[in-house]
DRENDO-1510 file (C-alpha; in Angstrom, 1 decimal, always signed):
<recs>
REC; n; res; u; v; w
REC; 1; MET; +6.7; -12.2; +10.4 .
REC; 2; THR; +4.1; -9.4; +10.4 .
REC; 3; ARG; +0.9; -10.7; +9.0 .
REC; 4; ALA; -1.4; -8.8; +6.6 .
REC; 5; LEU; -4.9; -9.8; +5.5 .
REC; 6; ILE; -6.3; -8.3; +2.3 .
REC; 7; VAL; -10.1; -8.5; +2.0 .
REC; 8; SER; -10.8; -8.2; -1.7 .
REC; 9; GLY; -14.2; -7.3; -3.2 .
REC; 10; SER; -16.4; -10.1; -4.5 .
REC; 11; GLY; -20.0; -11.1; -4.0 .
REC; 12; ARG; -22.0; -8.2; -2.6 .
REC; 13; TYR; -18.7; -6.2; -2.3 .
REC; 14; ALA; -17.9; -6.4; -6.0 .
REC; 15; ASP; -18.9; -3.9; -8.7 .
REC; 16; PRO; -18.6; -3.6; -12.5 .
REC; 17; TRP; -15.9; -0.9; -12.4 .
REC; 18; HIS; -13.1; -2.2; -10.1 .
REC; 19; PRO; -10.9; -5.2; -10.9 .
REC; 20; PHE; -10.5; -6.1; -7.2 .
REC; 21; ALA; -8.6; -9.4; -7.8 .
REC; 22; GLN; -6.0; -7.6; -9.9 .
REC; 23; THR; -5.5; -4.7; -7.5 .
REC; 24; SER; -5.4; -7.0; -4.5 .
REC; 25; ALA; -2.7; -9.0; -6.1 .
REC; 26; CYS; -0.6; -5.9; -6.7 .
REC; 27; VAL; -1.0; -4.8; -3.1 .
REC; 28; ALA; -0.1; -8.2; -1.9 .
REC; 29; GLN; +3.1; -8.3; -3.8 .
REC; 30; ILE; +4.1; -4.8; -2.5 .
REC; 31; LEU; +3.5; -6.0; +1.1 .
REC; 32; ARG; +5.4; -9.2; +0.6 .
REC; 33; ASP; +8.4; -7.2; -0.7 .
REC; 34; ALA; +8.0; -5.0; +2.4 .
REC; 35; GLY; +8.4; -8.1; +4.7 .
REC; 36; PHE; +4.8; -9.1; +5.3 .
REC; 37; GLU; +3.2; -12.5; +5.3 .
REC; 38; VAL; +0.1; -11.9; +3.2 .
REC; 39; ALA; -3.2; -13.6; +2.8 .
REC; 40; ILE; -6.1; -12.5; +0.4 .
REC; 41; ASP; -9.7; -13.4; +1.2 .
REC; 42; ASP; -12.5; -12.5; -1.1 .
REC; 43; ASP; -15.2; -13.5; +1.4 .
REC; 44; THR; -15.2; -10.2; +3.2 .
REC; 45; ASP; -18.0; -10.8; +5.7 .
REC; 46; ALA; -16.5; -14.2; +6.8 .
REC; 47; ALA; -13.0; -12.9; +6.9 .
REC; 48; LEU; -13.9; -9.9; +9.1 .
REC; 49; ALA; -16.1; -12.0; +11.4 .
REC; 50; ARG; -13.1; -14.2; +12.0 .
REC; 51; LEU; -11.2; -11.3; +13.4 .
REC; 52; ALA; -13.4; -11.1; +16.5 .
REC; 53; PRO; -11.6; -13.6; +18.8 .
REC; 54; ALA; -8.2; -12.6; +20.1 .
REC; 55; SER; -5.5; -14.9; +18.9 .
REC; 56; PRO; -1.8; -14.8; +18.1 .
REC; 57; ALA; -2.7; -15.9; +14.6 .
REC; 58; GLN; -4.7; -12.8; +13.9 .
REC; 59; PRO; -3.3; -10.4; +11.3 .
REC; 60; ASP; -1.4; -7.3; +12.3 .
REC; 61; LEU; -2.7; -5.3; +9.3 .
REC; 62; LEU; -6.1; -5.4; +7.7 .
REC; 63; VAL; -6.2; -4.1; +4.1 .
REC; 64; VAL; -9.7; -3.2; +2.8 .
REC; 65; ASN; -10.0; -3.3; -0.9 .
REC; 66; VAL; -13.8; -3.8; -1.4 .
REC; 67; GLY; -16.8; -2.0; -2.9 .
REC; 68; ASN; -20.1; -0.8; -1.6 .
REC; 69; PRO; -22.5; -3.7; -0.7 .
REC; 70; GLN; -25.9; -2.6; -2.2 .
REC; 71; GLN; -28.0; -4.7; +0.2 .
REC; 72; PRO; -27.9; -5.2; +4.0 .
REC; 73; SER; -27.1; -8.7; +5.2 .
REC; 74; ASP; -27.6; -10.8; +8.3 .
REC; 75; ALA; -23.7; -10.9; +8.4 .
REC; 76; ASP; -23.4; -7.2; +9.0 .
REC; 77; ALA; -23.3; -7.4; +12.8 .
REC; 78; ALA; -20.6; -10.0; +12.8 .
REC; 79; THR; -18.6; -8.1; +10.2 .
REC; 80; ARG; -18.7; -5.0; +12.4 .
REC; 81; ALA; -17.7; -6.9; +15.5 .
REC; 82; GLY; -14.7; -8.4; +13.8 .
REC; 83; LEU; -13.5; -5.0; +12.5 .
REC; 84; VAL; -14.0; -3.3; +15.9 .
REC; 85; ALA; -12.2; -6.1; +17.7 .
REC; 86; HIS; -9.2; -5.9; +15.3 .
REC; 87; LEU; -8.9; -2.1; +15.8 .
REC; 88; GLY; -9.4; -2.5; +19.6 .
REC; 89; ARG; -6.4; -4.7; +19.7 .
REC; 90; GLY; -4.3; -2.1; +18.0 .
REC; 91; GLY; -4.4; -3.8; +14.6 .
REC; 92; GLY; -3.6; -1.6; +11.7 .
REC; 93; LEU; -6.0; -0.7; +8.9 .
REC; 94; LEU; -5.1; +0.3; +5.3 .
REC; 95; ALA; -8.3; +1.2; +3.3 .
REC; 96; LEU; -8.0; +1.6; -0.5 .
REC; 97; HIS; -9.9; +3.6; -3.1 .
REC; 98; VAL; -13.5; +2.6; -3.2 .
REC; 99; ALA; -13.5; +1.4; +0.4 .
REC; 100; ALA; -14.6; +5.0; +1.1 .
REC; 101; THR; -18.0; +3.9; -0.1 .
REC; 102; SER; -18.2; +0.6; +1.8 .
REC; 103; PHE; -19.7; -0.7; +5.0 .
REC; 104; PRO; -22.9; +1.4; +5.2 .
REC; 105; ALA; -24.1; -0.8; +8.1 .
REC; 106; ILE; -21.1; +0.1; +10.2 .
REC; 107; ASP; -22.1; +3.5; +11.6 .
REC; 108; GLU; -18.5; +4.4; +12.8 .
REC; 109; TRP; -16.9; +3.5; +9.4 .
REC; 110; GLU; -16.6; +7.2; +8.5 .
REC; 111; SER; -14.9; +8.1; +11.8 .
REC; 112; ILE; -12.6; +5.0; +11.5 .
REC; 113; LEU; -11.6; +6.0; +8.0 .
REC; 114; GLY; -11.4; +9.7; +8.6 .
REC; 115; GLY; -13.6; +10.5; +5.6 .
REC; 116; ILE; -16.1; +9.0; +3.3 .
REC; 117; TRP; -17.6; +9.2; -0.2 .
REC; 118; VAL; -20.9; +11.1; -0.1 .
REC; 119; ARG; -23.4; +10.0; -2.8 .
REC; 120; GLY; -24.5; +13.0; -4.9 .
REC; 121; THR; -21.5; +15.2; -3.7 .
REC; 122; THR; -18.3; +13.2; -4.1 .
REC; 123; MET; -17.2; +12.4; -7.7 .
REC; 124; HIS; -14.1; +11.9; -9.8 .
REC; 125; PRO; -13.1; +13.4; -13.1 .
REC; 126; ASP; -12.6; +10.9; -16.0 .
REC; 127; TYR; -9.9; +8.3; -15.5 .
REC; 128; SER; -6.7; +9.8; -16.8 .
REC; 129; ARG; -3.0; +10.4; -16.2 .
REC; 130; SER; -2.7; +12.9; -13.5 .
REC; 131; ARG; -0.2; +14.7; -11.3 .
REC; 132; ILE; -0.3; +13.9; -7.6 .
REC; 133; ARG; +1.1; +16.4; -5.1 .
REC; 134; VAL; +2.9; +14.8; -2.2 .
REC; 135; PHE; +3.6; +16.6; +1.1 .
REC; 136; GLY; +6.8; +14.8; +2.0 .
REC; 137; ASN; +7.4; +16.7; +5.2 .
REC; 138; ARG; +4.1; +15.8; +6.9 .
REC; 139; HIS; +4.4; +12.1; +7.8 .
REC; 140; PRO; +6.8; +9.1; +7.6 .
REC; 141; ILE; +4.5; +7.5; +5.0 .
REC; 142; VAL; +5.5; +10.1; +2.5 .
REC; 143; ALA; +8.9; +11.2; +3.9 .
REC; 144; GLY; +11.3; +12.1; +1.0 .
REC; 145; LEU; +8.8; +11.3; -1.7 .
REC; 146; SER; +8.1; +13.8; -4.5 .
REC; 147; ASP; +5.1; +14.6; -6.7 .
REC; 148; PHE; +4.4; +12.0; -9.3 .
REC; 149; GLU; +2.1; +11.1; -12.2 .
REC; 150; VAL; -0.3; +8.1; -12.2 .
REC; 151; ASP; -3.0; +6.7; -14.3 .
REC; 152; ASP; -6.0; +6.6; -12.0 .
REC; 153; GLU; -9.3; +8.0; -10.8 .
REC; 154; ARG; -9.0; +11.0; -8.6 .
REC; 155; TYR; -11.7; +11.2; -5.9 .
REC; 156; SER; -12.9; +14.7; -5.4 .
REC; 157; ASP; -15.1; +16.3; -2.7 .
REC; 158; LEU; -14.8; +13.4; -0.3 .
REC; 159; ARG; -16.2; +14.3; +3.1 .
REC; 160; VAL; -13.0; +14.5; +5.2 .
REC; 161; ASP; -12.7; +15.1; +8.9 .
REC; 162; PRO; -11.1; +18.5; +9.3 .
REC; 163; ALA; -8.6; +16.9; +11.7 .
REC; 164; MET; -7.1; +14.8; +8.9 .
REC; 165; VAL; -3.9; +16.2; +7.5 .
REC; 166; PRO; -3.6; +15.5; +3.7 .
REC; 167; LEU; -0.4; +13.7; +2.8 .
REC; 168; ALA; -1.2; +13.8; -1.0 .
REC; 169; THR; -3.7; +15.7; -3.0 .
REC; 170; HIS; -4.7; +16.4; -6.6 .
REC; 171; GLU; -6.0; +19.6; -8.2 .
REC; 172; TYR; -9.4; +19.8; -9.8 .
REC; 173; GLU; -11.4; +22.9; -10.8 .
REC; 174; GLY; -9.0; +25.1; -8.9 .
REC; 175; ARG; -9.1; +23.3; -5.6 .
REC; 176; GLU; -6.9; +20.7; -3.9 .
REC; 177; HIS; -8.6; +17.5; -3.0 .
REC; 178; PRO; -7.1; +15.1; -0.3 .
REC; 179; LEU; -6.2; +11.6; -1.6 .
REC; 180; LEU; -4.1; +10.2; +1.3 .
REC; 181; TRP; -4.2; +10.7; +5.1 .
REC; 182; ALA; -3.2; +8.8; +8.3 .
REC; 183; HIS; -4.5; +9.0; +11.8 .
REC; 184; GLU; -4.9; +7.0; +15.0 .
REC; 185; TYR; -8.3; +5.5; +16.0 .
REC; 186; GLY; -8.1; +4.5; +19.6 .
REC; 187; GLU; -5.2; +2.0; +19.8 .
REC; 188; ALA; -5.1; +1.5; +16.0 .
REC; 189; ARG; -3.4; +3.3; +13.2 .
REC; 190; VAL; -5.5; +3.9; +10.1 .
REC; 191; VAL; -4.4; +5.0; +6.6 .
REC; 192; TYR; -6.8; +5.8; +3.7 .
REC; 193; ASP; -5.4; +5.9; +0.1 .
REC; 194; ALA; -7.9; +7.0; -2.4 .
REC; 195; LEU; -5.8; +5.9; -5.4 .
REC; 196; GLY; -5.8; +2.3; -6.7 .
REC; 197; HIS; -8.7; +2.1; -9.2 .
REC; 198; ASP; -6.9; -0.6; -11.2 .
REC; 199; ALA; -3.5; -2.3; -11.6 .
REC; 200; ALA; -2.0; +0.6; -13.6 .
REC; 201; SER; -2.1; +2.8; -10.5 .
REC; 202; TYR; +0.7; +0.6; -9.0 .
REC; 203; ASP; +2.9; +1.2; -12.0 .
REC; 204; ALA; +4.0; +4.4; -10.3 .
REC; 205; ALA; +7.0; +3.7; -8.1 .
REC; 206; GLU; +5.9; +6.5; -5.7 .
REC; 207; HIS; +2.5; +4.9; -5.2 .
REC; 208; ARG; +4.0; +1.6; -4.5 .
REC; 209; ALA; +6.3; +3.2; -1.9 .
REC; 210; ILE; +3.3; +4.9; -0.3 .
REC; 211; VAL; +1.5; +1.6; +0.0 .
REC; 212; ALA; +4.5; -0.1; +1.5 .
REC; 213; ASN; +5.2; +2.8; +3.9 .
REC; 214; ALA; +1.5; +3.0; +4.9 .
REC; 215; ALA; +1.3; -0.7; +5.7 .
REC; 216; ARG; +4.4; -0.7; +7.8 .
REC; 217; TRP; +3.3; +2.4; +9.7 .
REC; 218; ALA; -0.2; +1.1; +10.3 .
REC; 219; ALA; +0.9; -2.3; +11.5 .
REC; 220; ALA; +3.5; -0.9; +13.9 .
REC; 221; THR; +1.1; -0.8; +16.8 .
REC; 222; SER; +0.7; -4.6; +16.8 .
REC; 223; ALA; +3.3; -6.7; +18.7 .
REC; 224; THR; +4.9; -8.2; +15.6 .
REC; 225; GLY; +4.6; -4.9; +13.8 .
REC; 226; ARG; +6.7; -3.3; +16.5 .
REC; 227; ALA; +9.3; -6.0; +16.1 .
REC; 228; LEU; +9.4; -5.4; +12.4 .
REC; 229; ALA; +9.8; -1.7; +12.8 .
REC; 230; HIS; +12.6; -2.4; +15.3 .
REC; 231; ASP; +14.4; -4.6; +12.8 .
REC; 232; ASP; +14.2; -1.9; +10.2 .
REC; 233; ALA; +15.7; +0.6; +12.7 .
REC; 234; ALA; +18.6; -1.7; +13.3 .
REC; 235; ASP; +19.2; -2.3; +9.6 .
REC; 236; ASP; +21.8; -0.1; +7.7 .
REC; 237; ARG; +20.0; -0.5; +4.4 .
REC; 238; PRO; +17.4; +2.0; +3.3 .
REC; 239; GLY; +14.2; +0.5; +4.6 .
REC; 240; ILE; +10.9; +0.2; +2.8 .
REC; 241; ALA; +9.3; +1.4; +6.1 .
REC; 242; CYS; +10.4; +4.9; +5.1 .
REC; 243; LEU; +11.2; +4.8; +1.4 .
REC; 244; ALA; +12.5; +8.0; -0.1 .
REC; 245; GLU; +12.6; +8.9; -3.8 .
REC; 246; ARG; +16.2; +7.9; -4.1 .
REC; 247; ASP; +15.4; +4.4; -2.9 .
REC; 248; LEU; +12.5; +3.6; -5.1 .
REC; 249; GLU; +14.2; +1.8; -8.0 .
REC; 250; SER; +16.5; -0.2; -5.9 .
REC; 251; ALA; +14.0; -1.3; -3.2 .
REC; 252; LEU; +11.0; -2.2; -5.5 .
REC; 253; PRO; +12.5; -3.3; -8.8 .
REC; 254; GLU; +10.7; -6.6; -9.3 .
REC; 255; LEU; +7.2; -5.3; -9.5 .
REC; 256; ASP; +7.6; -4.1; -13.1 .
REC; 257; GLU; +7.8; -7.7; -14.2 .
REC; 258; ARG; +5.0; -9.1; -12.2 .
REC; 259; GLN; +1.4; -10.0; -13.1 .
REC; 260; CYS; +0.0; -6.9; -11.6 .
REC; 261; HIS; +1.9; -4.6; -13.9 .
REC; 262; ARG; -0.8; -2.8; -16.0 .
REC; 263; GLY; -3.3; -5.5; -15.1 .
REC; 264; LYS; -1.6; -8.2; -17.1 .
</recs>
């Protein structure tokens, strides 16, 4: 089974605005329904440091759901070493929402992610119900999906590498702002999803499908991820690896009743 590790914000990676335990639980359930074996670790530095040694037990996908550590730490070097080792092995990375502000001690974090929050420039309009534009013809992560509405923060004016192709955007003050992109970083596949402020974000079936699709795509460069993708290709059922709008209600029906629904 393909393994996913979610690092969830706590300690120096926590903040007063983001309920990381709730959103990590939502993402974990989405990934389990997509066929992943999932672990959540809220000791971010220790969890990332443990990624350094090569081992068959290492995760195929790393999900980063953490905030911005305000102070440097003696752990920063080991944290970076584990992250770099994971990516160097072809391990996938799915970074969520405020992860765009994180890891200031990792100089290459911006290039790994493909973009970053810039203090004093990047912002978001007030939390609200908003329409998200999806470019379903640009990537398997969004293939067949349509525009949707979601209750969330909408990051605006992120500093995004011009090479990144937006897969979803929102409109603010007459301009389109990227919210989702995917790229390859060396041997690794990386996805950044700027949505996910709180559990309500995952009420949107389209957003849940995006997370599942992103995880499967990002993990596919690992050995077990390739095996999972092969199993999906051989299956006659509509696969979560490439969920289209017509499949949303049948493929992800149980989430509406789970603890992550609207943060309950």
